[in-house]
C-alpha positions in Angstrom: 14.7 -4.6 -29.1 16.6 -4.5 -25.8 17.2 -7.8 -24.0 15.4 -8.7 -20.7 18.3 -7.7 -18.5 18.4 -4.2 -20.0 14.7 -3.8 -19.6 14.9 -5.0 -16.0 17.6 -2.4 -15.2 15.5 0.2 -16.9 12.3 -0.8 -15.0 14.2 -0.8 -11.7 15.7 2.6 -12.5 12.2 4.0 -13.2 11.1 2.5 -9.8 13.9 4.4 -8.0 13.0 7.6 -9.8 9.3 7.1 -8.8 10.4 6.5 -5.2 12.3 9.8 -5.2 9.3 11.6 -6.7 6.9 10.2 -4.1 9.3 11.0 -1.3 9.6 14.6 -2.6 5.8 14.9 -2.7 5.5 13.5 0.8 8.0 16.2 2.0 6.2 18.9 0.1 2.8 18.0 1.6 4.3 17.6 5.1 6.1 20.9 5.0 3.3 23.0 3.4 0.0 21.2 2.5 -1.4 24.0 0.5 1.7 24.3 -1.6 1.7 20.5 -2.0 -1.9 20.7 -3.3 -0.9 23.5 -5.6 2.1 21.6 -6.9 0.0 18.6 -7.8 -2.9 20.8 -9.1 -5.3 19.4 -6.5 -8.1 21.3 -5.0 -9.5 21.0 -1.4 -13.1 20.5 -2.8 -12.0 17.5 -4.9 -10.1 15.7 -2.2 -12.9 13.2 -1.4 -12.9 12.1 -5.1 -9.1 11.9 -5.1 -9.2 9.7 -2.0 -11.9 7.5 -3.6 -9.6 6.9 -6.6 -6.7 6.2 -4.2 -8.8 3.5 -2.5 -9.7 2.0 -5.8 -5.9 1.9 -6.7 -5.1 0.3 -3.3 -7.8 -2.3 -4.0 -6.4 -3.1 -7.4 -2.9 -3.4 -5.9 -4.3 -5.8 -3.3 -6.1 -7.8 -5.9 -2.9 -8.2 -7.8 -1.0 -9.3 -4.7 -3.7 -11.8 -3.9 -3.8 -13.2 -7.4 0.0 -13.5 -7.4 -0.3 -15.4 -4.0 2.7 -13.5 -2.6 2.7 -13.6 1.2 5.7 -11.2 1.5 3.9 -8.6 -0.5 0.6 -9.2 1.3 2.4 -8.7 4.7 4.0 -5.5 3.3 0.5 -4.3 2.1 -1.0 -4.9 5.5 2.0 -3.2 7.2 1.6 -0.1 5.0 -2.1 -0.1 5.8 -1.2 -0.1 9.5 1.1 2.8 8.9 -1.6 4.7 7.1 -4.1 4.1 10.0 -1.5 5.1 12.6 -0.6 8.3 10.9 -4.3 9.2 10.3 -4.9 8.6 14.0 -2.1 10.9 15.0 -3.1 13.6 12.6 -6.7 13.6 13.8 -5.6 13.4 17.5 -3.5 16.6 17.0 -6.5 18.2 15.3 -8.9 17.2 18.1 -10.8 14.9 15.8 -12.1 11.3 16.1 -9.2 8.9 16.5 -10.7 5.5 17.1 -11.6 4.5 13.5 -8.0 5.2 12.4 -6.4 3.5 15.4 -8.7 0.5 14.8 -7.5 0.3 11.1 -3.9 0.6 12.3 -4.4 -2.3 14.7 -6.2 -4.4 12.2 -3.4 -3.8 9.6 -0.7 -4.6 12.1 -2.4 -7.8 13.2 -3.0 -8.9 9.6 0.7 -8.2 8.8 1.8 -10.3 11.8 -0.5 -13.2 10.9 0.7 -13.1 7.3 4.3 -13.1 8.4 3.6 -16.0 10.7 2.0 -17.9 7.8 5.1 -17.1 5.7 7.5 -18.4 8.4 5.5 -21.5 9.1 5.1 -22.7 5.5 7.7 -23.5 2.8 7.6 -21.7 -0.5 5.9 -24.7 -2.2 3.1 -24.9 0.3 2.5 -21.2 0.0 2.3 -21.5 -3.8 0.0 -24.5 -3.6 -2.2 -22.8 -1.0 -2.4 -19.6 -3.1 -3.2 -21.6 -6.2 -5.9 -23.5 -4.3 -7.4 -20.3 -3.0 -7.3 -18.6 -6.4 -8.8 -21.8 -8.0 -11.6 -21.8 -5.4 -12.5 -18.3 -6.4 -13.0 -19.3 -10.0 -15.2 -22.3 -9.1 
């Protein structure tokens, strides 16, 4: 059995490979959306179901972040949400569609990220852990 250090290096290496794959997919979809769909064996008619599963995955990720009580990861999650809202707004603006729901999501995500960063800066690590533990404990009561 490999030791923890070896497994850590392996896990991080897999993370970097996954990042390269995701970046490649992003480029493929940005360059030619139909080819991107074909590459991933997605179909236009199934995209609403695919989006639903992505939202479930984001919810699970957020639940894990909240249960871990990690303010840095929570701030990152909100910032990524703001990015998604902003890019959706820009996409729909160019297409002549409705922009405001996406822009509102971007603004809410940015505000949440800033508030989370402020909480992180104004508390020490012990207080953050204690607050997260108290919040998690309150959920179980």
